[in-house]
N, C-alpha and C positions, 0 to 999 in steps of 0.2 A: 504494500501499498505505500511505503512513503520510499524515498529517493535519497541518502545519507551520503554527505558529504563529511569528512573529516579535516579539523583544522586544531591539532595541537588539544589542547583542553576543552575546544568548543566542538559540538558534533549539531550538522545544523541539516535542514532538508527542505527542499521546495512542497509547500502544502497541497494537496491534493485536495479537488472540488470532491471529490468523495468519501474522503476523510471527514474531519471536521471542517464540513462546510459553514462557511462565511466566518472562520477561526481569523484566518488571514488573507489580505488583499491577494489579489494574484501577481502583483509588483513585491511581495513581501516573502520572507523566509521563515521558516518555525525553528527557533534555536531552544538547543535544550544544555543549559550548565546544569551539574549536579543534578536536583530534584527541581529545579525551577525550568517552566518554557514559557517563551513569549514569541510574539511575531514582531521580526526587525524589517525597518524598510531599508531596502540595499540603496536606495542612493543617499539616505540621510543618516544611515547608520543609528537612528534613533527607535525605540519600543514604541509598539502602540497598539491599541486594541485591550481586549484582556489578556488577562496571564494564566498560566496554567499550572499546576505540581503536580509533580512523580509521585506518587504513591510507593510503599514499601513491598505492597505484593504482587510483586511481577512488573509489567509494564502496565501502569494503569495512571492514566490521564485525566486530570480535574480541572473542569474548569471554574475560576472564580472571577466575581467581580464586585467590589466595595467589601472582600473578605467574604462574601454569600457563593458556596456554591449553587453554581445555576443550570448545570444542565448535569444528566445521568453520565457519570466516567465512563470511559473506554478503555476496555481492558482488549488488553493487546497480547497476542503468544507471540513466540520467538520471531514467527516471520511478519512480524506486522500486520496480520491480520486481527479482526477483532472477535475476539472469545465469547462467543452466545452464553455458553454456562455459565461463565464467571458473571456476566452483565446480569443475566437475570437471577443469579444467587443474590447478587445487590439489590435488585429491586424489592428482593424479598424483606431486605432489612427495613429499620423504622425508618420512612423517608418524611420530607416535607411534603407539603401540597407544591412547591414548585419544582420540585425533583420527579413527583411523579407526574406531572403534568408534562416535564421534558422527556418522560420516558414513556406514556402515552405516544406521544409524535414520531419517537423513534420504534415504537412498535404498536401501532393503533389497532391491531386485532387481538390483544393480549388481555383475557378476561381478567386476569388475577388483576393488573392494574386497574380496571373499569372498577373491580370492586373497590379495590382499598380508595379510589376516589370517590367511589359513592359513599364507603364509610366515611369520608372525611367532607360529604355534603355536596362534591364538587360533579357529582352525577346523579341524574335520575335511575334507583334502582332497577325501577319495573324494564329498563332500556337494556337492563342485562339478559332478562330472562326469556327474550325473544325466541330463542331456537331451543327451549326448555320446555318439556311437556309439563307443566304444574299443574293441570285440571288432573282432579279425581272422577274416576267413575266409580257405577257401584262393584262393591265386594263382596264375596262371601260370606256370611251370617258372623263366621271365628276368623274374618279378617277385617284389617281397617286398610283404609287410603291414604296416604301422606303425600300431600301434594308436594312439588317438586321447588328448588330455588335456590338459593347461594347463601352464602357468608363468608365473613374474613374469620381466621384463627391464628391467635398466637401461640406459637413454637417456639418454648426458651429452655435455656437450661442455667448454669453458672457461670459460662463462659458465652453467650451468645442469646439470639431468640432472632426469630426471623417472622414472616408472616405468610399465610396460605390462604387462597380462595380455594374456595369448594362449590362444587356444583351438581346436582342432584336432579333427575328428572322424579316424577312421579313413581313412587313404590307402593306394593303392598306387604302388611306386616300379619303374622297372627297377635290377634288379642292376647291371650295368655301365653305362660311360657310352658315349652313340653314338659310334659307330665313323666314319671319315670316308667310307670305302667306300661304307657304307649311306646316308650323305645324297649321297655323288657319283652313287649310283642313284638314288635318289630326285628327283633333277635331270635325268638322263638318260630319266628316264620321263616329267620332263613335270606332276610333281607336285609339286613344291618349286621356288622361284623360282631365281633365279642369283645367283651371290655367293659369296663365302667360305663355305664348309663350317660352319667354327665360329660366325659371325655371329650375331649373335643374333636378326637377323629369318626366316635360314634355320632357326635352332632351331625357333623358334616354329613356322615352316611343316609342317618335318618331324615336331615332336609332333601336331600337328594334324591329318595325314596319317595317322598310327595310330591315331587316333581319342584320343589321350591330349592332354597338353599338359605345359608348362615347369612345374618345380614353385614355390610361392610361397618366399619368403626364411624363412616359418617351415615349410615343409615340410620345405626343407634343412636347415635345424636340429634338428629333429624326428629327421629321418631320421638325422642323422650321432650325435643323442644315444644313439636305440637301435639303430642298426643297422650303427655303423661298423664291426664284425667282419665284417661279412656282403654288403658292397657295394665297388665299386672307387673308390677313391680319389684324383683329381687330384695327380699329383706337382711335373709340371712345367710345370701348364696352367694354374697359379695358382688360379680360381676356377670355379665353376658358375653358370651362368647361370641367372638367377629370372625370374618373371614382372614383380614388383612394382614398384610407382614408390617412389620415396625416401619414408624414412620423414623428415616433416618435424622437426626442432630436436634432431638427434643426428649425429653423425659417429662415435661408437662405442657400443658396447655389450659389456653384460656379463649373463651369466643368474644371477641371484640363487637363483630357487627352481624345483627342477622333481622333482615327484614321481615321474615315469616312468621316467628314465634319465640318465645321467651321462655327457658327452664323453669319447671316448677323446681326441680333442687338441681343440684350440683349435674350437668349431662356427662362428664366423663367419668363419674363416681361408678358405674358399671359396666364401664367398658375396657376391653383388655388388647392393645392391637398386637403386642409382638409373638408370633406363633414360637418363637423358643421360650418366651417366657409363657405362652399357655401350657405349653406338653412338660415344663417344669413344676406348675402351681397344682396346689391341690384341686382335688376335682370335688371336692366335698365342700366348696365355696362358689363351684358356676352353676350356672343355669342357662339355658338357651329358646331362642324363639325361632321360627323359620320366617321367610320371606320371599318374595319373586318381584322382577320387574314388571314382569306379564302374565296375565290369568292364565293364559292358553297352555301355559307352561302346569298347569296343577294337575296333580293325577288323582285327585279323589274322585271322579267316575270314569268310566271308560266310556268319554266323549268323542267322536270325532273331531279330529284337529288337520285343518287344513297347512300343510305346510309350506314356508314360504323359499324354502332352500333345500339343496339335495339332503334329504335325509343320512345320518351316519352311524353305521353300524362297525364296532369293532370287528374287524376279521379273526376267524379262528387261525390258529397258527400251528396249534397243537392235536395230531389226528392221532390214534389210536390203531394198534397193527390188526384188530378187530373192524375198525369203521369201513363204509362203502370208501370214501377216499383213498383210503390205502390200498383196498383191494381193487378198485375200479379206476384208476384215474383218467384214464382215456372218456370214461363216460361224463365228465365233467366239464362244464364249460368253462371257455381261458377266455373270449373277445366278450366285453360288455358293451353291446348295442342293441338297437330297438328291433332289429329282426329274431325273431325269436327261433331256435336252435334245436337239433334233436340232442341234446345234451341237457343232465341236470345242474341246478341250479342251488346256492347256497342260501340263508338268507341274509349275507352282506353283497353279495349279486344283486342278489332280489332287489333289492332297495335301491341300487343304481340303473337295474333296467326299469324300473318304472318311472324313474324318473327321467331317465334318456327319453320316454314315449312322451312323457307330461313335455319337454323342454321341444320334441318336433310336433307338439301340437297343443301349444300354447292356448290356443284363443278360444279352445272347446276341451279344457281338459285339465285337472288337478289332481295331487298328491294328496291322501291323506292317512293319518297316524290313526287308527280306530282304537289303540289300547297298549297296553305294555304286560305281559306276562309276568309268570312269576320270578321270573330269571330276570326282569327289567327288558326283555327283549320287547320291540315296538312291532305291531302289527297291523300292516303298510295297505292300501289302497288305490286303484286307480279310477276316476270317475272321469267318463269319456262322454261328453252329449254338450250341446249347445244350450248355453245359459239362456232362459227365455222367463219373462213376467207372465207368463199362462203355467198352471199346474201342469205336470208331466208324470207319464208313470216312470218307475224305475226298475230294472233288471239287474239280476246279481249273478254273475259268475265265480264260483269260490272253489276252491282246491285243497288239499292238504290239512282237513280237518282230522287225518291221521297223520301223522310226521314221516312216518315211513313209508307212507305213498308216493315216490318220488313223481312217479309218473303224472299224478293228478296236477301239479304244479304244472307242469309242461301243459296239460292239456287246455289249464287257463289261459295260461300265456300264449299259446297259438289263438285261442280264440281274441285276444286284443288284437292281432293280426288280421283274422277275418273277417273283423269289423270294421278295421279301419281299410283294408286293401280289397275285400269281395263285396261288401254289402253297399247298398246304396245310401248316401251322403244324405238324404232324409230322414232315415234312421236318428241321425244324432238332433234332428230336428224336434223328433217327435218322443224320444225317449231319452234317460240318461241311463247307461251303463257304470254299473259298479263291479271292479274286477279284484278278489280278493285271491291272490294266489297260493297264500299259504298261510292258513289261519293258524296252528300249531306250529310256530316257529321253533319251540325250544323242542320238541318230537324231532322237527326235521334235524337241528343240530347233533343230537344224539345218533340220528343214521346216519348222518354223513360224517359224523368227526368222530364219533366213541365207540358204538357197537351195533353192527348190522345184521348181526346175527337173530333168530326168530324174528319177535315182535316189537324189538325195542325200536323207539322212535314211535310207536304209534301215541302212546299217551302223552301228556303235557309235562312242564316241567315241574309241577308239585313236589315238594318235600312231602315224604308220607313215614318216616321212619324215625323223624326229629332229629337227624344227624348231620343237617344241613350238608353233607356231601351227598349232590344228586347222583343215587346210584341209579341205572341203567333201567332196572324193573321200577323203580317209582314214576308215580303222575298219576293224571286219570286221563279217561279215555271221555274227552270231552264230546265226543256223539253220543254220549249216553248220559249228559250231564244237564240236557237243557230239560226246562218244567213243561212235560207234557207226560203225564203216565209214568213220571221217572219214579222206579224203583218198586212200582206195581206187583210186576211179577214176581220178585222175588231175586232169585239166584237163577230165572230163566232168561230172561232179556239183558241183565248186568249184573254184574258180581259186586259183592259189599267188601270183598277181600282186596285190600292195597294192593296185594301183589297180582293179582289178575291184571292180562290185557283187557278188561272189559270193567274195569275199576271204575264204577257211577261216580266216584265222589260221596263226600261228605252231606253234601246237601244238595238239590235243585239248584242251578244256576250258580253254583259256588265258581265257578273257575272264569278268571279274567277272562279269556279267550271267548268263552261264552257271554258274559257279560256284553263284554263289545261289540258280538255279532247281534246280540240282541237289542243293544241300544240304535246300532245303525239300522235295523229291520224295524224296529219301533218309530223314528224318524220318518223312514220312507214309505215304509208298507210296501215292498216289491211286489209288484203283480205277480214275476215269474222269476224264478231259480235254477240253476243247474249246478248243482253240485259232485264235481267230479272227484271219483274214487276208483281204486281200484283192489282186485279185480271182479271177473262175473259176467261181463258182456253182458247186459243187463241196465234198462231202465225201471227205476224202481218207482211206483207212483205212491204217493200217499194216500191213504195210511199203510205205511210197511210195517207199523207194530199191530201182533195179532190183538182179536178181540175187540178192535176197534169197529165201528160202525161209518162206511162211508157213503157221502152224501148223495143224495140223488136229485135232479141226475147225477154221473160222476163223470163231467166235464173231463177234467186232467185225465181219466182214462184214456177217454176218446184222443185228447191230444197225445199223448206218448205213444199210443196206436200208429198214429199218422206220420210220426217224426220219426220211429220204426223203419215204416215204409219206404221213407224218403232216405235214410240212414243207406238201403240195400244191403248185399251181400258183404258180408268181412271177409279177410284174408283166408278165414277156414270156413269158409262156404255156411256160414251159419248169418243168423240175423240177431239184434238186439231184442233180448227177449222182454216184454211189456209183463212188471210184476208187482205184486203188492201184498202183504200179510207175509213177506217171506221168512220172519221170524219174530219171536219173541224178544223184540229190540226197542224196548218204551226210550225216553228221554234222547230222541235222536232230530236233529236240526230240521230237515224240509219237514217231518211231522209237527213240529212246533211251529214253523212258519205259515203251514197249511191250517191249523187249527187255530191261530191267534189272527192272521191278516188277509186268508182265502186264498194266499200265494200259490200258484201253479208250477210246485215245488218240485223238481227230478232228481234223484241220485242217479249218476250215470256212472255206470262201473265199467271201467276199461277193459281192453282184451287181455293185455298183460298188466304183470306186477314187476316193475323195474328191471325192465330187460338192460341186460348189459350192452348190447350192439348197437350200431347205430339204426342197422335195418330192420329192428323187431319196433325201435322205439320210433320212427317213421311210419310205420303200417298202422301201427296203434293209434298216432296222433294223428294220421291223415283221416280216419273213421270219425275221430270225435269233432273235428273242426268244421262238420257238417251239424253239428248240432243248434248251435244259436240261429244260423239263418233260417232251419226250419222251425224253430222257436217261434221267430220273427214274424216268420210266412205264417203259422198259424196265427197268432194275434192282428196280423193285420187283416188275414181274410174273414175269421170268425166273427158272428155276432158279438157285439161288445158293449155293455152298459157301462158308460162313464160320465163325469159329470161333478159336481160341489154341492155342500150341503152348507148352508149360510141361512143368519137368521136375518129377521128385517132391516137389520142396518147395513147388510151388505158383508158380515165380518163371518171369517169362516168358521163351521163349529164341526167338533168332534162327535159323532152321533153314528149308531149302527143302522146299517142298511141292508133290507133283506128282500129277497125278489119273490114274491107268490109263486108257489110252484116248484120253489127249489128248495128241497129238503134238508137242513143240516143236523145230523144225529147225535153230532159230541159235544152238544154245549156252546157248538162256535157263535161268536159273536163277533162278526164284521164289521169294522167300522172306517170309516173317513179319517183320514189324515187330519190331525191335529195344526197345522200348521199350516195348511188351506183349505182343509175338508175336501179336500180330491179322494175321487173312489172309483174303482175300476174293477167289472163283473165279466167275466168270458163267459155267454150262454151258448145255448144249443141251436136255435134258430132265430130268427130273425120274426121283429112284433112287437104289439103293445103287452106294458107288465104292469102291474101292480107293485109300487114299491112302499116299502113299509120303513118309515125312519122314527127312531127314538134316540131322544137327548136328554139328558139330566136337565130340569129348567124350562124343559121345554112341552108344547102339546104334541102328542104324536101325532105325524104326517102320514097320509097316504094320497098316493100319487100318481097318475099313469104315467109313464114315460116308452118313448118310442122307439126301437131299437132296428136301426136300418142301416145299411151302407152310407149313404149321405145324410144322414141325422145327424144333428148338433149334439152337445153335451148336455145332460138333462142337468138343470138346476133343480134342487130343492130348497125351498126356504120355509123354514120351520119358524112358528111364531113363541114367543117367551110365554111361559105361566105366570108372570109377576106384571 
């Protein structure tokens, strides 16, 4: 930056317009003698303008006028370049208003300087928060929303002190401190590590399981400043854990400026920042609460969450010698793209594949996380369909309810290609398609990377022996866990023994995978579903459970027979058999779907079970690729009663919608969707039908609707009884 010339005891340099701007005129030279600098006119050889003083801390130049420092010092390195780090450190000192204003001129975007100016009354605080999310939104009952903002804090020790400005967006915190019994339950469920219940490591893990995290020190401070009267404050437990590392250079803190709130009591009393100190402290004096920046991260329910970036899954690197990957490496997929292949995929690969499909079809697709498993593995879904304001029917295509049925997941992935490449584009405008290729992600991992013998991987990752080591025989058969005739047939349709491959679980819908699929179905009321399994070469029509009475007329059976004819002859010269009441199997997904929503739900049992060669895989997949187009052909060409249920104000109403002449024999109550009042029924014939509508708080409605090819949707308006 400077050009030097030396003359015995005097070192001078021509002033650069890019260094000390305005310090010396262009006809002047900058002179340094000992620890003093000044401008010297080259003609008259006299000083003029302000003088500078060289500091002791390296090459520091200070500008004075009448003894007052009027500009932020220039800290220069050995090359004469400005040392930004030293300059910023100086700004954090206790500075006068003049110096802060000088600093802002040099660093106009520095928010720390602006906050210090606001602290001194030289800037409006509201101008500082324009890019910060400060407003609160509705939070869960057990949490509080803490609005964002900023403040200036002084950090000091015996030798020095400095100032820092802090900035926080809105965040959410638990109202209460986490209780010991909650952590112990998490440890018993093998979701939290062993150790003292209120140790820092266990606290972090507990919050992570909830989809939250420990608060930062700044968040704890802001929480106390704004919400002290609404939260539990630790009395005899000393402090609250935070996630931060130690802030270097300070041993004590005080808040000087906080335009958002005032501490009810000392804000730093319950915070501890140093990780090293935390790990050395007695956990008997500690407590903690969890928080989050966004409510979407919460895992208190298995609700579908739309993802805004590619989902991350830790790849499995360890593989047992008994695993599928170890025994059949050539059968595994290696290239990740959007074209389905005839090789099996892991959960880690599946996440990337679904995201790749979304990126190629961003205008009419989205990736969702439906929930998380016992092992904290996400369950992914891909939705494909043009978003419209009008209500649309939804179709479900899923595989991998049994994680060891690797081929079933390929059936689902190839159905995506079939939809995007072979089917009319109008389908995306008329329907939403939901693909869940691997419902049982934990079972898939067992099959691929741990043990491929017997039926290991059929069940999920539920720990059933209390060891917190997942043995391959543990878990629940999630396709025996749905709440339809669950456990009604004793040991015939499912098993109560946790070691059995058909273990139905401790209670109906106890498993996170089942809860996730039920939550999705309850929101969307799928009109049709294909559940791929292996093997069997069969189309299983609900009800598959014995001792159940099928509705009359039996429309689902009629559709299945038509689809079987459309698939045609299989490579082994047979056809897909249409079957029901195949076995004493209660608690299955498709029976629950049919009973709950009237979903035309078929189990498609493929022709093979995990063939090892590409030829066999290709033959089996080609047959199943016909199912989705044939299903949609049936829905498009058959008589369909569709419409919405509304009240007199035009608001959607969830109500039971039944058709006179269609007899339901298992106590089914098929309702319209809660979100938009939409309903959809496939019938046998065109014509006029009497529709009966029941809804709580409304009069029972009897209305005739005409079902025909060109007939508009039927709008059913119910009258309030109040």
